C-alpha positions as CSV (number, residue, x, y, z in Angstrom):
1,X,31.3,-45.0,80.8
2,X,29.8,-41.7,79.7
3,X,26.6,-40.4,81.5
4,X,24.5,-37.6,80.3
5,X,21.7,-36.1,82.7
6,X,19.3,-33.2,81.9
7,X,16.5,-32.3,84.6
8,X,15.1,-29.7,86.7
9,X,17.6,-27.7,88.5
10,X,17.8,-27.7,92.4
11,X,20.1,-27.7,95.4
12,X,22.2,-30.9,95.7
13,X,22.2,-32.4,92.1
14,X,26.2,-32.7,91.9
15,X,26.5,-33.9,95.4
16,X,23.8,-36.6,95.2
17,X,24.9,-37.7,91.6
18,X,28.5,-38.1,92.1
19,X,27.9,-40.1,96.0
20,X,26.3,-42.4,93.9
21,X,29.0,-43.3,91.8
22,X,31.5,-43.0,94.6
23,X,29.6,-45.3,96.2
24,X,30.1,-47.8,93.3
25,X,33.7,-47.3,93.2
26,X,33.4,-45.2,90.1
27,X,36.3,-42.5,89.4
28,X,34.9,-39.9,87.2
29,X,37.5,-38.4,85.0
30,X,35.8,-35.6,83.3
31,X,32.3,-33.5,84.5
32,X,30.6,-30.7,82.5
33,X,27.5,-28.9,83.6
34,X,25.4,-26.3,82.9
35,X,22.3,-24.8,84.4
36,X,20.4,-22.4,82.6
37,X,18.8,-20.0,85.0
38,X,16.1,-18.8,83.0
39,X,14.1,-22.2,82.9
40,X,16.0,-23.9,85.7
41,X,17.1,-26.8,83.8
42,X,20.5,-28.4,84.7
43,X,22.6,-30.3,82.3
44,X,25.8,-32.7,82.9
45,X,27.9,-34.8,81.0
46,X,30.3,-37.1,83.1
47,X,33.2,-39.5,81.7
48,X,34.3,-42.4,84.2
49,X,37.1,-44.9,83.8
50,X,34.9,-47.8,85.3
51,X,31.8,-49.4,83.2
52,X,29.1,-50.5,85.1
53,X,25.3,-51.8,84.9
54,X,23.5,-49.3,83.0
55,X,20.2,-50.0,84.2
56,X,21.6,-50.2,88.1
57,X,23.2,-46.7,87.6
58,X,20.1,-45.5,86.0
59,X,18.1,-46.8,89.0
60,X,20.0,-45.3,91.7
61,X,20.4,-42.0,90.0
62,X,16.9,-41.6,89.7
63,X,16.5,-42.0,93.4
64,X,18.5,-38.5,93.8
65,X,17.1,-36.6,90.8
66,X,13.8,-34.9,90.2
67,X,10.9,-36.9,88.5
68,X,11.6,-35.5,85.3
69,X,15.3,-36.5,85.2
70,X,16.3,-37.9,81.5
71,X,19.3,-40.4,81.9
72,X,21.6,-41.9,79.6
73,X,24.2,-44.4,80.7
74,X,26.4,-45.1,77.4
75,X,29.6,-46.7,77.3
76,X,30.2,-45.1,73.6
77,X,29.8,-47.6,71.7
78,X,30.0,-47.0,68.0
79,X,26.7,-45.7,66.8
80,X,25.2,-46.9,63.5
81,X,23.8,-44.3,60.7
82,X,22.0,-44.0,57.3
83,X,22.9,-41.4,55.2
84,X,20.6,-39.6,52.6
85,X,22.0,-38.0,49.3
86,X,21.0,-36.5,46.2
87,X,24.1,-35.5,43.8
88,X,26.9,-33.7,46.0
89,X,29.5,-35.4,47.1
90,X,31.7,-33.4,49.1
91,X,29.8,-34.4,52.7
92,X,29.5,-37.8,51.8
93,X,33.2,-38.4,50.5
94,X,34.5,-37.2,53.7
95,X,31.7,-39.3,55.6
96,X,32.9,-42.3,53.8
97,X,36.8,-41.6,54.6
98,X,36.3,-41.2,58.3
99,X,34.0,-44.2,58.2
100,X,36.7,-46.3,56.2
101,X,39.4,-45.5,58.4
102,X,37.1,-45.7,61.8
103,X,37.3,-42.1,62.9
104,X,34.1,-41.4,62.3
105,X,32.7,-42.3,65.6
106,X,29.7,-44.4,63.7
107,X,29.6,-47.1,61.1
108,X,27.8,-46.0,57.8
109,X,25.2,-48.4,57.6
110,X,24.0,-47.4,53.7
111,X,23.6,-44.5,51.7
112,X,20.3,-43.8,50.1
113,X,20.2,-41.5,47.4
114,X,17.3,-40.3,44.7
115,X,19.9,-40.3,42.0
116,X,22.5,-42.7,41.3
117,X,25.4,-40.5,40.8
118,X,27.3,-41.4,44.0
119,X,26.9,-45.0,43.8
120,X,30.2,-45.6,42.4
121,X,31.7,-43.5,45.5
122,X,29.7,-46.0,47.7
123,X,31.1,-49.0,45.8
124,X,34.6,-47.8,46.3
125,X,34.5,-47.7,50.3
126,X,32.1,-50.9,50.3
127,X,29.3,-49.3,51.9
128,X,25.9,-50.8,50.7
129,X,24.1,-47.8,48.1
130,X,20.1,-47.7,47.8
131,X,18.6,-46.1,45.0
132,X,14.9,-44.6,45.6
133,X,14.1,-42.2,42.7
134,X,11.4,-39.8,43.3
135,X,10.8,-39.3,39.8
136,X,6.9,-40.3,38.9
137,X,5.6,-41.2,42.1
138,X,4.1,-39.3,45.1
139,X,5.7,-38.2,48.0
140,X,4.2,-40.5,50.2
141,X,5.3,-43.1,48.5
142,X,8.8,-42.2,47.8
143,X,9.2,-41.7,51.9
144,X,7.7,-45.2,52.4
145,X,10.6,-46.5,50.1
146,X,13.3,-44.3,51.8
147,X,11.8,-45.6,55.4
148,X,11.5,-49.3,54.4
149,X,15.2,-49.1,53.0
150,X,16.4,-47.5,56.1
151,X,14.8,-50.3,58.5
152,X,16.5,-52.8,56.7
153,X,19.7,-51.8,59.1
154,X,19.9,-51.0,62.6
155,X,20.1,-47.1,62.8
156,X,20.4,-44.5,65.6
157,X,21.1,-41.4,63.3
158,X,19.9,-40.3,59.6
159,X,22.4,-38.0,58.3
160,X,21.3,-35.8,55.1
161,X,24.2,-35.4,53.4
162,X,22.9,-32.4,50.9
163,X,19.6,-34.4,50.4
164,X,18.1,-31.5,48.5
165,X,14.4,-33.0,49.5
166,X,12.0,-31.5,52.1
167,X,10.8,-34.3,54.4
168,X,7.2,-34.6,55.3
169,X,6.3,-34.0,59.1
170,X,5.4,-38.5,59.4
171,X,8.9,-38.8,58.2
172,X,10.6,-36.6,60.2
173,X,8.4,-37.9,63.1
174,X,9.3,-41.6,62.8
175,X,13.0,-40.4,63.5
176,X,12.3,-37.6,65.8
177,X,15.3,-36.1,67.3
178,X,17.6,-38.3,65.4
179,X,18.0,-36.7,61.8
180,X,20.5,-34.5,61.4
181,X,20.6,-31.8,58.2
182,X,23.7,-29.7,56.7
183,X,22.9,-26.6,54.9
184,X,24.5,-22.8,53.9
185,X,23.8,-20.5,56.5
186,X,22.3,-17.9,54.1
187,X,18.7,-18.6,55.5
188,X,16.7,-16.7,55.8
189,X,18.6,-14.4,53.8
190,X,19.1,-15.8,50.5
191,X,16.2,-18.7,50.4
192,X,15.3,-20.6,47.2
193,X,17.5,-21.4,44.2
194,X,20.9,-20.5,43.6
195,X,21.7,-19.1,47.0
196,X,25.7,-18.7,46.4
197,X,24.7,-16.3,43.5
198,X,22.3,-14.3,45.5
199,X,25.1,-14.0,48.2
200,X,27.6,-13.0,44.9
201,X,25.4,-10.2,43.9
202,X,24.7,-9.0,47.2
203,X,28.6,-9.0,48.0
204,X,28.5,-10.5,51.4
205,X,31.7,-10.2,53.0
206,X,31.5,-14.0,54.9
207,X,29.7,-17.2,54.3
208,X,29.3,-20.3,56.4
209,X,27.4,-23.3,57.2
210,X,24.8,-24.9,59.8
211,X,24.2,-28.4,61.2
212,X,21.3,-29.2,63.1
213,X,18.4,-31.1,64.3
214,X,15.7,-31.6,61.7
215,X,12.1,-30.7,62.7
216,X,8.8,-29.7,60.9
217,X,9.7,-26.1,61.1
218,X,12.0,-26.1,57.8
219,X,15.8,-25.4,58.4
220,X,14.7,-24.1,61.8
221,X,15.3,-27.2,64.3
222,X,18.0,-27.0,67.2
223,X,21.4,-25.7,66.2
224,X,24.4,-27.8,66.9
225,X,27.3,-26.3,65.1
226,X,27.7,-23.0,63.0
227,X,31.0,-21.7,61.4
228,X,31.9,-19.0,59.0
229,X,34.5,-17.9,56.5
230,X,35.3,-14.5,55.2
231,X,35.3,-13.9,51.4
232,X,35.5,-10.6,49.7
233,X,35.2,-8.6,46.4
234,X,37.6,-11.0,44.2
235,X,35.7,-14.3,45.3
236,X,33.5,-15.4,42.0
237,X,30.4,-17.8,42.5
238,X,32.5,-20.6,41.6
239,X,35.1,-19.5,44.6
240,X,31.9,-19.1,46.9
241,X,30.5,-22.5,45.8
242,X,33.8,-23.7,46.6
243,X,35.0,-22.5,49.9
244,X,30.8,-23.4,51.0
245,X,31.6,-26.9,50.3
246,X,34.5,-26.7,52.2
247,X,32.8,-25.2,55.4
248,X,29.7,-27.6,55.0
249,X,32.1,-30.4,55.1
250,X,34.1,-29.3,58.5
251,X,30.6,-28.2,59.8
252,X,29.0,-31.4,59.3
253,X,32.1,-33.6,60.5
254,X,32.2,-31.5,63.8
255,X,28.6,-31.9,64.6
256,X,28.5,-35.6,63.9
257,X,31.5,-35.9,66.1
258,X,29.9,-33.9,68.9
259,X,26.4,-36.1,68.9
260,X,28.1,-39.2,68.5
261,X,30.3,-38.4,71.1
262,X,26.7,-37.8,73.6
263,X,28.2,-34.2,74.2
264,X,24.7,-32.7,72.9
265,X,21.7,-31.9,74.7
266,X,18.4,-30.8,73.1
267,X,16.3,-28.9,75.4
268,X,13.5,-26.7,73.2
269,X,14.7,-25.2,70.0
270,X,18.1,-25.3,71.6
271,X,21.1,-27.3,72.4
272,X,23.5,-27.2,75.0
273,X,26.8,-28.5,73.5
274,X,29.7,-29.8,75.8
275,X,32.9,-29.5,73.4
């Protein structure tokens, strides 16, 4: 069983939580905690060997925690995700392989693309693919079709695996806190078209990728994972693109692992991540 709690910090929180679990005969095998001293905010993630009725544990924990406490008791079931794609295959293919071998930590319910290029790949892994074109229709209608397709499936998270469309505030609000995106970390240095070309021409010495939750501020949502790799003068634009795809794949995989394992807390526009 996993318990995650976020609340106002005060003296005695750990003692109160552990006493509740001890009185239920629940053994703690891992406990990670953090206090944001500036905002006086407390975060904790607890793993136990025993499971217990989630509603009962929540009620007893509420009695010893501040009134603003957000408590989640989750025995780590496999979660369910929908994936939005455009044309690039590298992140999606990694997810499909992990999904096939049961190491993703979630089940890919469906893949939705605004092009059909990746449909055959999904077919190979027996994952439903839905084609929703954005061409010739309004953004509102396009997103209505996306939402209608996603809502055909039970879905905990929506993953943007190189989905090259900007989502409206209405779409983001509908799935608030549940949309995960991956992009190159050149932003804001190299925005717009051809970021790798721009980076090459600038002579950068490192490139990277960022996985984050999506908010209405474009590419400025709470960051989950960032990584960089070195490059040098010998790298061509094609070399940078190839290296960028590798790190994007790795960063998205790591971010999904952390989120799906309930190791990520969001507070304001930041995250607390217990790796």
